[in-house]
Structure formats: C-alpha cells, structure tokens
N, C-alpha and C positions, 0 to 999 in steps of 0.2 A: 696249456695248449688250446688253441681255438680251432674248432672244426667247422668247416663250411658245409651246410646241408646241401646235398645234391638233389635235384628234382627227380621225382619218381620216373618220369619219362626218360631222363638222362641215364638213370640206372639201367632201365630196360634197353636203351640204345647201346650202352657200354656192354651189357651182357650179350646182346646179339653180335656185336663186333668181336668181343673176346672169343665167343663160341665159334664163330665162323673162321677166324684166324687160327684158333687153337686146333680145331678139327682138321683144317687144311694142313697145318704144320705136322700134326701127329701122323696123318695118313701119308704125307710125302716122306716123312722120316721112316715110317714103317716100310714103304716101298723101296727106299734106297738104303735101308739098314743104318740110317743116321740116328744114333741114340740121342745126341744132343738136340736134334730137331724134334724128336718124339717127346722128350721131357719138356722142352719149351712149349710144345703144343698142349701137353697135359696141364701145365701151369696156367696157360691162358684159359683152358676150359674150366679149371678150378675157379679162376677169377670171374668167369661168367656166372658161376653159381653164387659167388659172393655178391655180385651186382644184382642179380635177379632176386635173391633173398632180401637184400637191402631194400629193393623197391617195394616188396610186399610188406615188410616190417614198417617202413615209413608210411606207406599208404594206410596201414591199419592204426597209425597214430603213435607208434612207439618211436623212441629215439634210435638213431642210426647206430648199429653196433660198432664197437671199436676193436673187437677180437672175435675169434671163432667161438669162444665160450659165451660172450655176450650175444652172439648171433643165435646160438643154440638155446640160450635162456629165453630170448625174445620169441623164438619159434615155439618153444614149449608153452609160453604164456598164450600164444595164439592157437595152440593145439594143432600145430601143423606137423604131425608125426612123419608123413612121407617126405616132407622137405628136410626134416631133421636127418632121416636116414640117408637121403641123397647127399646131404652136406657132409655127414660123417664119412660116407664112402669116398666122396670127392676129396675131402681133406686127407684121408689116409692113403688112398691109392694114387691120386693124381698129384697132390701137393707133397706129401711126405715121401712116399716110396719112389714115385716116378721122378719128381723134380729134385728133391734133396738127396735121396739115396741112389739115384741113377738106376732104379730097378723097375722095369716095366713088367708088372705081374699080370696074369690072365684077367684079373678083376678090373683092369683099366678100361677095357671095352664096355663092360657093364656100368662102370662109374660114369663114363662119358655119356652113355645112353641115359643114365639117371639124371644127369645135368640137363640134357635135352628135354626130358619129360618134365623136370622141375620148371624149366623155362615156359613150356606150353601151359602148365598148370597155373603158374603165376600170371601169365598174360590173360588167361580166362578169368581168374579171380579179380584182377585189377580192372578188367573191362566192365565188370558189373556195376 
C-alpha cells in the first residue's frame, strides 16, 4: 500500500474544517433531537483530532500514523501527554460510543472541548 504524505498545512486546514462542520452538526442535532446528526458531528470532531495530531507528528519529523495505536505511540515519543489524553477521550467518547454505538454520553461535551484545546495547542506549537 502506498500512502501519500499530506502537507502539515493541509492537515491543519482539514482539522479546522472537520471541527467546524462537526460542531455545527452536533449542536444542530442536539437542538432538534436528531441522534444521527449528533453522531455524525461527533465523528467529524474526532477526525479533526486525527488531522491536527497528524500535523504535529509530521512537523516533528515522524512518519504519519496509520492507526490510532500508531498515533498514540508517536505522541508518546514526542512526550505529548495532553494530546494523548485528548485523543483517547475523542476515540472513546466521540468515535466509539457516539458514532459506532449510537450513545451520546455526558463526556461528549468535554471530549469536544478537548479536541478544540488540542487544536489550539498544536497551532501554537507549529507556529514556533
């Protein structure tokens, strides 16, 4: 399998787009009681985390992760504990429970906020 490397700036752009679309869908779904829309929004926010963490990993010279486990391993190598926690929460509450299990748990809001904070953090780190 051949993987094409995406530029750091493209990862950041994708993260911003996923986050904005996901947050909008989640909030609209919550207001209207549309569980499908809420879970689709959660999945997009999760993918914002994937993109923003890929940007930092790539910027720091490591290969782009192919799985959540690869991503966590790379972040451990970079000693990015807060990003690891945000990623674990996003994977569990946004990706697994909300998207795959159709369960919107109270920690979803906290996980979404964690992704937003991760995005701010990575932007600052990459700007240096």
